[in-house]
C-alpha positions as CSV (number, residue, x, y, z in Angstrom):
1,P,-0.3,-0.1,0.0
2,P,0.9,3.6,-0.5
3,V,2.7,5.4,2.5
4,S,0.3,7.8,4.0
5,D,1.3,11.0,4.6
6,A,-0.6,14.0,6.7
7,R,-3.5,13.9,4.9
8,G,-4.3,10.4,4.2
9,T,-3.4,10.5,0.0
10,K,-0.3,9.7,-1.4
11,P,2.9,11.9,-0.5
12,H,4.0,14.8,-2.5
13,V,7.3,13.8,-4.2
14,V,9.9,16.8,-5.0
15,Y,13.6,15.6,-6.4
16,L,16.1,18.2,-6.1
17,L,19.2,17.8,-8.5
18,A,22.3,20.1,-8.3
19,D,24.8,19.8,-11.2
20,D,28.5,19.0,-10.1
21,L,28.1,19.9,-6.8
22,S,31.0,19.2,-4.7
23,W,31.2,17.4,-1.1
24,H,33.5,19.8,0.3
25,G,31.0,22.6,-0.9
26,V,28.5,22.6,1.4
27,G,28.4,24.5,4.7
28,W,27.9,21.8,7.0
29,R,31.4,20.4,6.0
30,N,33.0,23.4,5.0
31,P,32.3,27.2,6.6
32,E,33.6,28.9,4.0
33,V,30.1,27.9,1.9
34,I,27.1,30.1,3.0
35,T,24.5,27.5,2.9
36,P,22.5,28.0,6.2
37,N,19.4,27.2,4.7
38,L,20.9,23.4,3.4
39,D,22.6,23.5,6.5
40,R,19.4,23.3,8.5
41,L,17.4,20.9,6.3
42,A,20.2,18.5,6.3
43,T,21.7,18.3,9.5
44,K,18.5,18.9,11.9
45,E,15.5,18.7,9.5
46,G,16.2,15.5,7.6
47,I,18.8,12.4,7.0
48,R,21.7,12.7,5.1
49,L,22.5,9.9,2.9
50,S,26.4,9.9,2.9
51,Q,26.9,6.9,1.1
52,H,24.6,7.8,-2.0
53,Y,26.3,6.8,-5.5
54,T,25.8,8.2,-9.1
55,Y,27.2,8.0,-11.9
56,R,30.4,10.0,-12.7
57,T,29.2,12.2,-15.0
58,C,26.0,14.0,-16.1
59,S,23.6,12.2,-18.4
60,P,24.0,8.6,-17.0
61,S,23.2,9.7,-13.8
62,R,20.0,11.4,-14.7
63,C,19.1,8.3,-16.7
64,A,20.1,6.4,-13.8
65,L,17.4,8.3,-11.6
66,L,14.6,8.8,-14.5
67,S,14.8,5.0,-15.6
68,G,15.6,3.1,-12.4
69,R,18.3,1.3,-14.0
70,L,22.2,1.4,-13.4
71,A,24.0,3.2,-15.9
72,H,25.5,0.4,-17.8
73,H,21.9,-1.1,-18.4
74,V,20.8,2.2,-19.8
75,N,23.4,4.8,-20.9
76,Q,27.0,6.2,-19.9
77,A,27.7,8.8,-22.3
78,N,26.8,12.7,-22.2
79,P,24.4,13.4,-25.2
80,N,25.5,16.8,-27.3
81,H,22.7,18.4,-30.0
82,R,24.7,17.6,-32.9
83,H,24.0,13.9,-32.3
84,P,20.2,14.0,-31.6
85,G,20.0,10.8,-29.7
86,G,21.1,9.0,-26.4
87,G,19.4,9.4,-22.9
88,V,17.1,6.6,-22.2
89,D,15.8,4.2,-24.2
90,L,12.4,4.3,-25.7
91,G,11.4,1.3,-24.8
92,M,11.8,2.0,-21.0
93,T,9.2,3.4,-18.8
94,L,10.4,6.7,-16.8
95,L,9.7,7.2,-13.6
96,P,7.2,10.1,-14.0
97,Q,5.3,8.1,-16.7
98,A,5.5,5.2,-14.1
99,L,4.1,7.9,-11.1
100,K,1.3,9.4,-13.7
101,A,-0.5,5.7,-13.8
102,H,-0.6,6.1,-9.7
103,G,-2.3,9.4,-9.9
104,Y,0.5,12.1,-9.8
105,A,0.9,15.4,-11.5
106,T,4.2,15.8,-12.7
107,H,6.5,18.5,-13.4
108,M,10.1,19.0,-14.5
109,L,12.5,22.0,-14.4
110,G,15.9,22.5,-15.1
111,K,18.7,20.6,-17.2
112,W,17.0,17.4,-19.3
113,H,19.9,16.0,-20.7
114,L,18.4,13.3,-22.1
115,G,18.1,13.9,-25.9
116,L,16.5,16.2,-27.9
117,G,16.4,14.4,-31.5
118,T,12.6,13.7,-32.3
119,S,9.8,15.1,-30.1
120,D,9.4,11.1,-28.8
121,M,12.3,12.3,-26.8
122,L,11.1,15.3,-25.6
123,P,10.2,15.7,-21.4
124,T,6.5,15.6,-21.9
125,K,6.3,12.9,-24.3
126,R,7.9,10.8,-21.6
127,G,5.6,11.4,-18.9
128,F,6.0,14.8,-17.4
129,D,3.2,17.0,-17.8
130,T,4.9,20.2,-18.4
131,F,8.6,21.0,-18.8
132,L,10.6,24.3,-19.0
133,G,14.1,24.2,-19.2
134,F,16.7,23.3,-21.3
135,F,18.0,20.2,-23.1
136,A,21.9,20.3,-22.9
137,G,24.5,19.7,-20.4
138,A,25.2,23.3,-19.6
139,E,24.6,26.6,-21.1
140,D,25.3,30.6,-20.2
141,H,23.5,30.9,-17.1
142,W,22.1,34.2,-18.5
143,N,21.2,34.2,-22.1
144,H,21.0,30.3,-22.3
145,R,23.1,29.9,-25.2
146,R,24.3,26.9,-26.2
147,T,27.2,26.8,-29.3
148,E,27.6,23.7,-31.2
149,L,29.3,23.7,-34.6
150,R,29.9,27.1,-34.3
151,K,26.4,27.2,-33.5
152,S,25.4,30.0,-31.1
153,L,21.6,28.8,-30.3
154,V,18.9,29.6,-27.4
155,D,18.4,26.9,-25.1
156,L,15.5,27.3,-23.1
157,W,11.7,25.3,-24.2
158,L,8.5,25.6,-22.5
159,D,6.1,22.7,-22.9
160,E,2.5,23.1,-21.4
161,G,2.3,19.9,-22.8
162,G,1.0,20.3,-26.1
163,G,4.4,19.9,-27.5
164,G,5.8,23.3,-26.7
165,G,8.4,25.3,-28.0
166,P,11.1,28.0,-27.4
167,A,10.6,29.9,-24.7
168,R,10.7,33.4,-26.5
169,D,9.0,35.5,-23.8
170,L,11.6,34.4,-20.9
171,A,14.6,34.4,-22.7
172,R,14.2,37.9,-23.5
173,K,14.5,38.8,-19.7
174,D,17.9,38.2,-19.4
175,A,17.0,36.2,-16.1
176,Y,19.5,33.6,-14.4
177,G,18.0,30.5,-15.6
178,D,17.8,29.0,-12.5
179,E,16.0,32.2,-11.2
180,L,13.4,31.2,-13.6
181,F,13.1,27.7,-12.9
182,T,12.4,28.7,-9.4
183,R,9.6,31.3,-10.3
184,R,8.5,28.4,-12.3
185,F,8.2,25.9,-9.2
186,E,7.0,28.9,-7.2
187,A,3.8,29.4,-9.9
188,L,3.2,25.7,-9.8
189,V,2.9,25.0,-6.3
190,A,0.7,28.2,-5.7
191,K,-1.9,26.4,-7.9
192,H,-1.4,22.9,-7.7
193,P,-4.5,20.7,-5.8
194,V,-3.1,19.9,-2.7
195,N,-4.9,16.8,-2.6
196,T,-3.4,15.5,-5.8
197,P,-0.5,14.0,-5.3
198,L,2.4,16.0,-7.1
199,F,6.2,15.1,-8.5
200,V,8.4,17.6,-9.2
201,Y,12.0,17.0,-10.7
202,F,14.1,20.3,-10.1
203,A,17.4,19.6,-12.2
204,Y,19.3,22.7,-11.5
205,Q,22.2,24.1,-13.8
206,V,24.4,25.5,-10.7
207,A,26.8,24.5,-9.6
208,H,27.9,23.4,-13.3
209,D,30.4,26.1,-15.5
210,P,30.4,28.6,-16.6
211,L,31.0,30.2,-13.3
212,Q,28.4,32.7,-13.2
213,A,26.4,34.2,-10.3
214,P,24.0,36.6,-9.3
215,R,25.2,40.1,-7.3
216,A,23.5,39.4,-4.6
217,F,25.2,36.2,-3.5
218,L,28.8,37.2,-4.9
219,S,28.7,39.9,-2.5
220,K,28.5,37.8,0.4
221,Y,31.9,36.4,-0.2
222,P,35.2,38.4,1.1
223,A,36.8,37.5,-2.2
224,F,35.0,40.2,-3.9
225,R,35.3,43.1,-1.4
226,D,37.2,45.0,-3.6
227,V,34.2,45.5,-6.6
228,T,32.4,48.6,-6.2
229,M,31.4,49.9,-9.7
230,D,28.1,48.8,-10.9
231,G,30.1,47.5,-14.8
232,D,32.3,45.5,-12.8
233,W,29.5,43.7,-10.7
234,K,27.3,43.3,-14.1
235,Y,30.9,42.0,-15.9
236,L,31.7,39.5,-12.9
237,E,28.1,38.3,-12.9
238,R,28.5,36.8,-16.1
239,N,31.9,36.0,-16.7
240,G,34.1,33.6,-14.9
241,Q,37.6,34.5,-13.5
242,G,41.0,33.2,-15.4
243,L,42.8,30.4,-13.9
244,E,45.1,33.0,-12.5
245,Y,42.9,34.0,-10.1
246,P,42.2,30.5,-7.8
247,E,40.7,32.7,-4.8
248,K,38.2,34.5,-7.0
249,R,36.9,31.4,-9.2
250,R,36.8,29.2,-6.0
251,A,34.4,31.9,-4.5
252,Q,32.3,32.4,-7.8
253,Y,31.4,28.7,-7.4
254,H,30.5,29.1,-4.0
255,S,28.2,32.0,-4.6
256,M,26.9,29.7,-7.1
257,V,25.8,27.2,-4.3
258,S,24.8,30.2,-1.9
259,Y,22.1,31.0,-4.9
260,L,21.0,26.9,-4.6
261,D,20.8,27.8,-1.0
262,H,18.4,30.2,-1.5
263,S,16.4,28.7,-3.9
264,V,16.0,25.4,-2.1
265,H,14.7,28.0,0.8
266,R,12.2,29.3,-1.4
267,V,11.0,25.7,-2.5
268,E,10.6,25.1,1.3
269,R,8.4,27.9,1.7
270,S,6.2,27.3,-1.1
271,L,5.3,23.9,0.1
272,K,4.5,25.1,3.6
273,A,2.8,28.0,2.4
274,R,-0.1,25.7,0.5
275,R,0.2,23.2,3.8
276,M,1.9,20.4,1.6
277,W,5.4,20.1,3.2
278,E,4.0,17.7,5.9
279,S,3.3,15.6,2.7
280,S,5.9,15.5,1.5
281,L,9.2,13.6,0.8
282,I,11.9,16.0,-0.7
283,V,15.3,14.9,-1.8
284,F,18.3,16.9,-2.4
285,A,21.1,15.3,-4.5
286,T,24.2,15.9,-6.9
287,D,24.9,14.4,-10.0
288,N,28.7,13.4,-9.5
289,G,31.3,15.0,-8.0
290,G,32.6,18.6,-8.1
291,A,34.5,19.6,-11.0
292,T,38.5,19.7,-10.1
293,G,41.4,19.4,-12.5
294,F,39.4,19.7,-15.6
295,D,36.5,22.1,-16.3
296,A,35.5,24.9,-14.3
297,D,38.6,23.5,-11.5
298,A,36.8,25.3,-8.9
299,G,35.1,22.2,-6.8
300,N,36.7,20.4,-3.9
301,N,35.6,17.4,-2.9
302,W,38.1,16.7,0.4
303,P,38.7,14.4,2.0
304,L,37.8,12.1,-1.1
305,R,39.6,11.5,-3.5
306,G,38.8,12.4,-7.2
307,A,36.2,14.6,-9.3
308,K,33.7,14.4,-11.9
309,Y,35.1,11.9,-14.8
310,S,36.2,9.2,-12.1
311,D,35.2,6.4,-10.0
312,F,37.0,7.4,-7.3
313,D,34.8,8.2,-4.6
314,G,34.8,12.0,-5.1
315,G,33.8,11.8,-8.7
316,V,31.0,9.4,-7.9
317,R,30.0,9.8,-3.9
318,G,27.8,12.8,-4.3
319,V,26.2,15.0,-1.1
320,C,22.2,14.2,-0.4
321,F,20.1,14.4,1.9
322,V,15.9,13.6,2.3
323,T,14.0,15.9,4.4
324,G,10.1,17.0,4.3
325,G,7.1,15.8,6.8
326,L,7.2,12.4,5.5
327,V,10.8,12.1,7.1
328,P,10.2,9.8,10.7
329,K,10.9,12.8,13.4
330,Q,12.7,10.1,15.3
331,R,14.9,10.0,12.4
332,L,15.7,14.0,11.7
333,G,19.4,14.7,12.2
334,L,21.1,11.4,11.5
335,D,23.9,11.0,8.8
336,L,23.8,7.5,7.4
337,H,28.0,7.5,6.7
338,H,28.9,3.8,7.2
339,R,29.0,1.7,3.8
340,R,26.2,-0.6,5.0
341,Y,23.8,2.4,4.1
342,R,25.5,2.6,0.5
343,V,22.4,3.5,-2.2
344,S,22.7,4.1,-5.7
345,I,20.3,7.1,-7.6
346,A,19.0,4.5,-9.4
347,D,17.1,3.6,-6.5
348,W,15.0,6.8,-6.2
349,Y,12.5,4.9,-8.9
350,A,11.8,2.2,-6.7
351,T,11.7,4.1,-3.6
352,F,9.2,7.0,-5.1
353,L,6.4,3.9,-6.4
354,D,6.7,2.8,-3.1
355,L,5.5,5.4,-1.8
356,A,3.0,5.6,-4.5
357,G,1.8,2.1,-3.8
358,G,4.0,0.3,-6.2
359,P,4.4,-2.3,-7.9
360,V,7.7,-2.1,-9.0
361,E,8.3,-3.1,-12.6
362,D,8.4,-2.1,-16.4
363,A,6.3,-4.4,-18.5
364,R,6.9,-2.3,-21.8
365,A,10.6,-3.0,-21.2
366,S,10.1,-6.4,-20.5
367,G,8.2,-7.0,-23.3
368,Q,11.2,-5.6,-25.6
369,R,13.6,-7.4,-23.5
370,L,15.2,-4.7,-22.4
371,P,17.4,-4.4,-19.4
372,P,15.3,-4.7,-16.1
373,L,14.9,-2.3,-13.4
374,D,17.4,-2.5,-10.8
375,S,16.0,0.0,-8.4
376,Q,15.4,-1.2,-4.9
377,S,13.3,1.0,-2.8
378,L,15.1,3.3,0.3
379,W,12.3,3.7,2.5
380,P,13.2,0.9,4.7
381,T,16.6,2.7,4.8
382,I,15.5,5.9,5.8
383,A,12.7,5.0,7.6
384,E,13.9,2.5,9.6
385,G,17.5,2.3,9.5
386,V,17.4,-1.3,7.7
387,D,21.1,-1.5,5.5
388,G,21.2,0.0,1.6
389,P,20.4,-2.5,-0.9
390,R,24.2,-1.8,-2.4
391,K,25.7,-2.7,0.6
392,E,27.5,-5.8,-1.0
393,E,27.7,-4.7,-4.5
394,L,27.2,-1.7,-6.6
395,P,29.2,-1.8,-10.2
396,L,30.1,1.8,-11.0
397,T,31.5,2.2,-14.6
398,V,30.7,-1.1,-16.8
399,P,32.1,0.2,-20.4
400,A,29.4,-0.4,-22.9
401,R,29.6,1.3,-26.4
402,D,29.3,4.9,-25.7
403,A,30.9,5.1,-22.2
404,M,32.4,8.6,-21.2
405,P,36.3,9.0,-21.3
406,G,37.4,8.8,-17.3
407,S,37.3,5.4,-16.2
408,G,37.8,2.0,-17.6
409,G,35.9,0.9,-14.8
410,G,34.6,0.7,-11.1
411,L,33.2,-1.7,-9.1
412,L,32.1,-1.6,-5.1
413,M,31.7,-4.9,-3.4
414,G,31.9,-4.9,0.6
415,R,34.6,-2.9,1.4
416,H,36.7,-2.6,-1.6
417,K,36.6,-0.9,-4.4
418,L,38.3,-2.0,-7.7
419,L,39.4,0.7,-10.7
420,I,40.3,-0.3,-13.9
421,G,42.1,1.6,-16.7
422,N,42.9,5.7,-16.5
423,Q,41.2,7.2,-14.2
424,K,40.8,10.6,-14.8
425,S,40.2,13.8,-12.5
426,A,42.3,11.2,-9.9
427,V,42.7,14.7,-7.8
428,L,43.5,15.1,-3.9
429,N,42.4,18.7,-2.4
430,G,43.3,20.1,0.7
431,P,39.9,21.2,3.0
432,I,40.6,24.8,2.0
433,Y,41.4,26.5,-1.5
434,P,43.8,27.7,-2.5
435,N,45.9,25.5,-0.5
436,G,49.5,23.7,-0.1
437,T,48.1,20.8,-2.2
438,T,48.7,20.4,-6.2
439,P,45.9,19.1,-7.7
440,R,48.2,16.3,-9.3
441,P,48.1,13.5,-10.5
442,L,45.2,14.5,-13.4
443,V,45.2,11.0,-13.8
444,H,46.1,7.4,-12.2
445,Y,46.6,4.7,-13.9
446,C,45.2,1.3,-13.3
447,K,45.9,-1.0,-16.4
448,L,45.9,-4.3,-14.5
449,G,43.3,-3.2,-11.9
450,C,43.8,-1.0,-8.9
451,L,42.2,-1.8,-5.4
452,F,41.0,0.4,-2.3
453,D,40.2,-0.9,1.1
454,L,37.9,2.2,1.9
455,D,37.4,0.8,5.6
456,E,41.0,1.1,5.9
457,D,41.8,3.7,3.3
458,P,38.7,6.3,2.8
459,G,41.0,8.7,0.6
460,E,41.6,5.7,-1.8
461,V,46.2,6.6,-1.8
462,R,46.9,2.6,-1.0
463,D,46.7,0.5,-3.9
464,V,46.7,-2.8,-2.4
465,A,46.1,-5.2,-5.3
466,S,49.7,-6.7,-4.6
467,T,48.9,-7.6,-1.5
468,R,45.1,-8.9,-1.8
469,G,45.4,-10.7,-4.8
470,D,42.8,-13.1,-3.8
471,V,40.3,-10.4,-3.2
472,L,41.4,-8.7,-6.6
473,A,40.6,-11.6,-8.6
474,V,37.3,-12.1,-6.9
475,M,36.5,-8.6,-8.2
476,L,38.3,-9.0,-11.8
477,A,35.8,-12.3,-12.4
478,R,32.7,-10.6,-11.4
479,F,33.4,-7.5,-13.5
480,A,34.0,-9.6,-16.1
481,E,30.3,-10.8,-15.6
482,L,28.9,-7.7,-15.5
483,Q,30.0,-6.7,-18.8
484,K,28.1,-9.3,-20.7
485,S,25.1,-7.4,-19.3
486,A,25.7,-4.0,-20.6
487,Y,23.6,-1.6,-22.6
488,A,23.8,1.3,-24.4
489,T,20.8,3.3,-25.6
490,P,20.6,3.7,-29.5
491,R,22.1,7.1,-30.5
492,Y,18.7,6.7,-33.2
493,A,20.7,9.4,-35.3
494,I,24.3,10.4,-35.8
495,W,26.4,11.5,-38.8
496,Q,29.4,10.6,-39.5
497,D,30.8,13.9,-41.3
498,E,30.8,17.3,-40.1
499,E,29.0,18.5,-43.0
500,T,25.9,16.8,-42.7
501,M,25.9,17.7,-38.9
502,A,26.1,21.2,-39.5
503,R,23.3,21.3,-42.2
504,H,20.9,19.3,-39.7
505,V,21.8,22.5,-37.2
506,S,21.1,25.2,-39.5
507,V,17.5,23.5,-39.8
508,V,16.9,23.3,-36.4
509,E,18.0,27.0,-36.2
510,R,16.0,27.9,-38.5
511,E,13.0,26.3,-37.6
512,H,12.6,26.9,-34.2
513,G,14.0,30.8,-35.0
514,G,17.7,30.7,-33.2
515,F,16.7,28.2,-30.5
516,W,17.6,24.5,-29.8
517,G,14.8,22.0,-30.2
518,P,13.5,18.8,-32.1
519,Y,15.3,18.1,-35.2
520,T,12.8,18.4,-38.4
521,S,15.1,17.2,-41.0
522,L,15.9,13.8,-39.8
523,A,15.3,11.2,-43.3
524,V,13.0,7.9,-42.2
525,D,16.8,5.9,-42.1
526,E,18.4,8.1,-39.7
527,R,15.2,8.3,-37.4
528,A,15.8,4.5,-36.9
529,P,18.2,3.3,-34.2
530,V,21.7,3.1,-36.0
531,V,23.2,-0.1,-35.8
532,E,27.0,0.6,-34.6
533,L,29.8,-2.2,-34.1
534,P,30.5,-3.6,-31.8
535,F,27.3,-5.8,-30.9
536,Q,25.6,-4.8,-27.5
537,P,26.9,-7.4,-25.4
538,W,23.1,-7.0,-23.9
539,D,21.4,-8.0,-27.4
540,R,23.8,-10.7,-27.9
541,L,23.0,-12.4,-24.5
542,H,19.1,-11.4,-24.4
543,R,18.1,-10.7,-28.3
544,P,20.4,-12.8,-30.5
545,E,18.0,-12.1,-33.1
546,L,18.0,-8.4,-33.1
547,V,22.0,-8.8,-33.5
548,E,21.3,-11.0,-36.5
549,A,19.2,-8.3,-38.3
550,Q,22.2,-5.9,-37.6
551,R,24.5,-8.0,-39.4
552,V,22.4,-8.7,-42.3
553,A,21.5,-4.8,-42.3
554,L,25.7,-3.9,-42.0
555,K,25.8,-6.6,-44.9
556,K,23.8,-4.9,-47.3
557,R,25.7,-1.3,-46.6
558,S,29.0,-3.4,-47.2
559,V,30.2,-3.0,-43.9
560,V,32.7,-5.8,-43.1
561,L,32.5,-7.5,-39.5
């Protein structure tokens, strides 16, 4: 049965997903960061899930969340606009689709990053009633532009359920992107029928680069006390400081997190104003660790090693807490930091369906013999302190066709972690920034497999592969088994030459009047899933007839196998 809320109906669920938020980038871990509301909600009015694991980059974590599958069973790549595919297989039922079947109103705000090639891939075709946000992995926070193939187009879309289109009026406001989304959240809650269960997925762009923040939040930090002129503030709001100004770069990053804190407080106030807070479960999480060594180079995941792109804990063990009236009062303030409470971002799918009354299944995907749900409910862990479902094992990266560069593989088993191949962003910062710790090495080489004992070495600095060959052998064998079930969502459309890509992007620009949006110029054969070598391990095992059909198709195209 559903878990009853204060009104005796199915609970409201709000999922707040920060982008590239550092482990050490919140006030309760780092007093340099001004986040009083997040601190209060996490440490006094919520439960910290400090063994919450994600994927090491943006889109795969979001695919895991919304599909209920571990990343190696859905997608391990970051789709861009020039290749209109990726994301979650169209045969899989997304979380909002599943919740709608239980009577939920569903809304999305912010970053999609699950593909935009055709209208079938858009949020409102995948279970959301409405959508205001952007499709790419990042954009300018103020003018909302995203550049691909030398085309700088606006990436801001408004869809009230009928297909939607470019959000031209909002784009003209020159407003901070997450501020637009926060206002939209307030408006949605203000008019929502309180007896109808609500699901809102609010995917922030902060604290992803570019380093941009409103003046009101920049001015909180001492690094900018020398800025006095309006013109200088205007420039600073819109331009990240260079690498030669590390203190200011870090302060810009912290300013973005302070805006995030401000927005979350408004989410809280909106729900409380409608007396919905006591009927709600609110989850706050990040999609991966902070960026250090690459990209914005302003994050800090101390005392964890690594950052976004790597399978060191700094890249995949993320900030997470739950709050709201549904959380049992006797458990408020707890920090579930022991590895017995290990969980995955993919487990929220089953958790929310558990609250809604279940069942946790995906009949459509089963009918197409796609990978089944991996998700397991976290509600017993949250409400009763039961061990987390990933206590014994959690695959991190299991390379499939499109796995992102940065890791050759990662696997957690009990107290041990196996890393394979080159680990990008293998840095270990210090507690403050700048500090005496040089962010090196940028890459750690684990060609034959590195092994870490997280109980004895949570900073992952001592490779015990040479002394624990027994454990290494077991984990390598298990990793080989996991590779046999790896699956990557078809790209649906891809072009091998830049000329073809540029032609399609030009049509997008013309059809949508300078905005990014669904591709309208795809030929029939471009709309079909693209056959790429090597064949999917999952398909070889579970759909051999599809593999054979792909072989025939490739032979017709004179492809030599």
